[in-house]
C-alpha positions in Angstrom: -14.0 -22.4 -46.0 -12.4 -21.0 -42.8 -15.8 -20.4 -41.3 -16.8 -24.0 -42.0 -13.9 -25.2 -39.9 -14.2 -22.7 -37.0 -12.8 -24.1 -33.7 -15.6 -24.5 -31.1 -13.8 -26.3 -28.3 -10.0 -26.2 -28.0 -8.8 -29.2 -25.9 -5.5 -28.4 -24.2 -4.2 -26.7 -27.4 -3.8 -30.2 -28.9 -7.2 -31.0 -30.4 -9.4 -28.4 -32.0 -13.0 -29.5 -32.0 -15.2 -28.0 -34.7 -18.9 -28.2 -35.4 -18.3 -30.9 -38.0 -16.4 -33.0 -35.4 -19.2 -32.6 -32.9 -21.7 -33.8 -35.5 -19.5 -36.6 -36.5 -19.2 -37.9 -32.9 -22.9 -37.6 -32.5 -23.5 -39.6 -35.7 -21.0 -42.3 -34.7 -22.7 -42.6 -31.3 -26.2 -42.9 -32.7 -25.2 -45.5 -35.3 -23.3 -47.5 -32.7 -26.3 -47.5 -30.3 -28.7 -48.4 -33.1 -26.4 -51.2 -34.2 -26.3 -52.6 -30.7 -30.0 -52.4 -30.3 -30.7 -54.1 -33.6 -28.1 -56.9 -33.3 -29.0 -57.8 -29.7 -32.8 -58.1 -30.4 -32.8 -60.1 -33.7 -35.9 -62.2 -34.2 -37.0 -64.8 -36.7 -40.1 -62.8 -37.1 -38.6 -59.3 -37.3 -40.3 -56.2 -36.2 -40.5 -53.0 -38.2 -37.0 -51.7 -37.3 -35.3 -55.0 -38.1 -37.2 -55.2 -41.4 -35.9 -51.8 -42.4 -32.3 -52.6 -41.4 -32.4 -56.0 -43.2 -33.8 -54.4 -46.4 -31.1 -51.8 -46.3 -28.3 -54.4 -45.8 -29.7 -56.6 -48.6 -29.9 -53.6 -51.0 -26.2 -52.7 -50.2 -25.1 -56.3 -50.6 -26.7 -56.5 -54.0 -25.2 -53.2 -55.0 -21.7 -54.2 -54.1 -22.2 -57.7 -55.5 -22.9 -56.1 -58.9 -19.5 -54.5 -58.8 -17.1 -56.9 -57.1 -19.1 -60.1 -57.0 -21.0 -61.8 -54.1 -17.9 -63.4 -52.5 -16.0 -60.2 -52.2 -19.1 -58.2 -51.4 -19.7 -60.5 -48.3 -16.1 -60.4 -47.4 -15.6 -56.6 -47.5 -19.1 -55.5 -46.6 -18.0 -54.5 -43.1 -16.0 -51.6 -44.6 -18.0 -50.7 -47.7 -21.3 -50.8 -45.9 -20.0 -48.8 -42.9 -18.5 -46.3 -45.3 -21.8 -45.8 -47.2 -23.9 -45.5 -44.1 -21.6 -43.0 -42.4 -21.4 -40.8 -45.5 -25.1 -40.8 -46.3 -26.1 -40.1 -42.7 -23.4 -37.3 -42.5 -24.8 -35.8 -45.8 -28.4 -36.0 -44.6 -27.4 -34.4 -41.3 -27.1 -31.1 -43.2 -30.8 -31.2 -43.9 -31.7 -31.1 -40.2 -33.3 -27.7 -39.5 -30.7 -25.4 -38.0 -27.8 -27.6 -39.0 -25.1 -25.4 -40.5 -26.7 -22.2 -39.2 -24.5 -22.4 -36.1 -20.8 -23.1 -35.6 -21.6 -25.8 -33.0 -23.1 -28.3 -35.4 -22.4 -28.8 -39.1 -22.6 -31.6 -41.6 -19.3 -33.6 -41.1 -18.8 -34.2 -44.8 -18.8 -30.4 -45.4 -15.3 -30.4 -43.7 -12.2 -31.2 -45.8 -10.6 -32.8 -42.7 -13.4 -35.4 -42.4 -13.5 -36.2 -46.1 -9.7 -36.5 -46.2 -10.0 -38.9 -43.2 -12.4 -41.0 -45.3 -10.0 -40.9 -48.2 -7.1 -42.0 -46.0 -9.2 -44.8 -44.5 -10.2 -46.0 -48.0 -6.5 -45.9 -49.1 -5.4 -48.0 -46.2 -8.3 -50.4 -46.8 -7.4 -50.9 -50.4 -3.7 -51.4 -49.9 -4.3 -53.9 -47.0 -6.9 -55.8 -49.0 -4.5 -56.0 -51.9 -1.7 -57.3 -49.8 -3.9 -59.9 -48.1 -5.1 -61.1 -51.5 -1.5 -61.9 -52.6 1.7 -60.0 -51.9 3.3 -61.0 -55.1 0.3 -60.1 -57.2 0.0 -56.8 -55.3 3.6 -55.8 -56.0 3.5 -57.0 -59.6 0.7 -54.7 -60.6 2.9 -51.7 -59.8 5.7 -52.8 -62.1 3.5 -54.0 -65.0 4.0 -53.7 -67.9 7.4 -52.2 -67.2 9.2 -51.3 -63.9 9.4 -47.7 -64.9 5.7 -47.4 -64.4 6.2 -47.8 -60.6 6.3 -44.1 -59.7 3.2 -43.3 -61.8 1.2 -46.2 -60.5 2.0 -45.4 -56.9 1.0 -41.8 -57.5 -2.2 -43.0 -59.0 -3.0 -45.0 -55.9 -2.6 -41.8 -53.8 -4.6 -39.6 -56.2 -7.6 -41.9 -56.2 -8.7 -41.5 -52.5 -7.6 -37.9 -52.5 -9.9 -37.1 -55.5 -12.7 -38.9 -53.7 -12.2 -36.8 -50.6 -12.0 -33.5 -52.5 -15.1 -34.4 -54.6 -17.2 -35.2 -51.6 -16.1 -32.1 -49.7 -16.5 -29.8 -52.6 -20.0 -31.0 -53.4 -21.4 -31.1 -49.8 -19.7 -27.8 -48.8 -21.0 -26.1 -51.9 -24.5 -27.4 -51.4 -24.5 -26.3 -47.7 -23.2 -22.8 -48.6 -25.7 -22.4 -51.4 -28.6 -23.5 -49.3 -27.5 -21.1 -46.5 -27.2 -18.2 -48.9 -30.6 -18.8 -50.5 -32.2 -19.1 -47.1 -30.8 -15.7 -46.1 -32.2 -14.1 -49.3 -35.5 -16.0 -49.7 -36.4 -17.7 -46.3 -39.8 -19.0 -47.6 -40.5 -21.6 -50.3 -37.2 -21.8 -52.2 -35.2 -23.4 -49.3 -37.7 -26.2 -49.2 -37.1 -26.9 -52.9 -33.4 -26.9 -52.2 -33.8 -29.4 -49.4 -35.7 -31.8 -51.6 -33.0 -31.6 -54.2 -30.4 -32.0 -51.5 -32.0 -35.4 -50.5 -31.2 -36.7 -54.0 -27.9 -34.9 -54.2 -26.6 -36.3 -50.8 -27.7 -39.8 -51.8 -25.9 -39.7 -55.1 -22.7 -38.5 -53.4 -22.7 -41.4 -51.0 -23.3 -43.9 -53.8 -20.6 -42.4 -56.0 -18.0 -42.4 -53.2 -18.6 -46.1 -52.2 -19.1 -47.2 -55.8 -15.7 -45.8 -56.8 -14.0 -47.4 -53.7 -15.6 -50.7 -54.8 -14.3 -50.3 -58.3 -10.8 -49.6 -57.0 -11.1 -52.6 -54.7 -12.0 -54.8 -57.7 -8.9 -53.5 -59.6 -6.7 -54.2 -56.5 -8.0 -57.8 -56.2 -7.7 -58.7 -59.8 
């Protein structure tokens, strides 16, 4: 675990940049540029890239609608959609040849600090959404059915995103470590099978994380 978070670039002794952080910055930059390109060249008769993006957005909207309803899916898609895209791209980045073999570039979600950051962002999103939906209802759910449930229910709110972060980190870090070890032992054939399995595995992890956040959001808004 220490090797996975090895400092690559120390900045003035304040910020320690690891390989996971470098990859995260690169992913954010690529997604931002891609978003700008697509949104600034929208056409009534879309090209291939716009078709792919629109199909992906429609799939995600239907996915979230099945959990929290169309109205809430449209309202909170900006966060849920961004969360899913970032996680799945971060997971898939570990499949790039050479990724993880060097300390300068590793899958962001194989770092506990990154997944905890996603957990904290999800926690703040859920609490803010609950407060905006109705402060009285938001407070009431922490004291129902009795006020003595307040400490336990507040602890539950903290445990939910923490468990998401730990689950995502453990699965991706374990998959990265296992693939690296197998590649060292059997460099031909078997690693390709592992990479094919990792495509399914990484997709499932992104779906599970965002699905659970959506379920928690539904509970918050009820």
